[in-house]
C-alpha angles and dihedrals in degrees: 000000000000129000120237118259107261091219089067097049119105110231120206119256109263090216088067091059090047090055092051090048092052091049091053091047091050092049091049092050091047091055091062092060098045096074095255112154128170114253093220127036142061098324112121090236095045119125112250132191088257091060096053097043087060087073115094110218121216126236107248128204128235127029095283090054092051090050093049091049092049092051091046090053090057091049098043100036112015096165095047097236117133120224127193109300111240101157137038119208118208117196125190102196126193133176129206133179123210123193109225113171124042131182124225089264090058099252118138119243103179134030133194117213112204123192115196121191127190107202130205121178115196133186108244099220100046099022086226116158108244101172139013125186148137133240126189131189130183131191130174137214136183124243106227133186091250106078094206092054090051093050091047090049092050092050091049092049090050090050092049092048092048092048092048092047091050090051091050093048091047091051093048093049091045091052091049093049091047093051091046091048090050092051095048092047 
């Protein structure tokens, strides 16, 4: 196999790359004026580990609640140290299953697990409600002929839904704490 002669190759116009570079530079400069700030970092209003470990997490019932709480603990307090509790988070968690695929004989072949969380963040001293919100997460699994495979798929889908829900809750609470920190100085 022989390589093509480089003298016969068509090279791209360097002005085209310059235009793309200028566009990227303009977009980057535009981001500084739009109010975009990183959530984590050295910014004075950035959310730190100390801010999130000030949130008291509730004990939740059922297996999915325990999983959500466990994932939240790793998001809110990854090193396991407790700071001074300033906020209490209440979570009303519900789970629903929806059958998606059905065969001609009426048996279900796919299921969606949906975890729905109603959130209330309260200030510990005054018990004043600071934030209310909702987070939802959905994961699917297949119903197979092998019962063990179906159970394993359901447990994995439940784990994925709980992990996604915890990430969503963590992000929402982080954004709230960052905006509150920014307002109070």
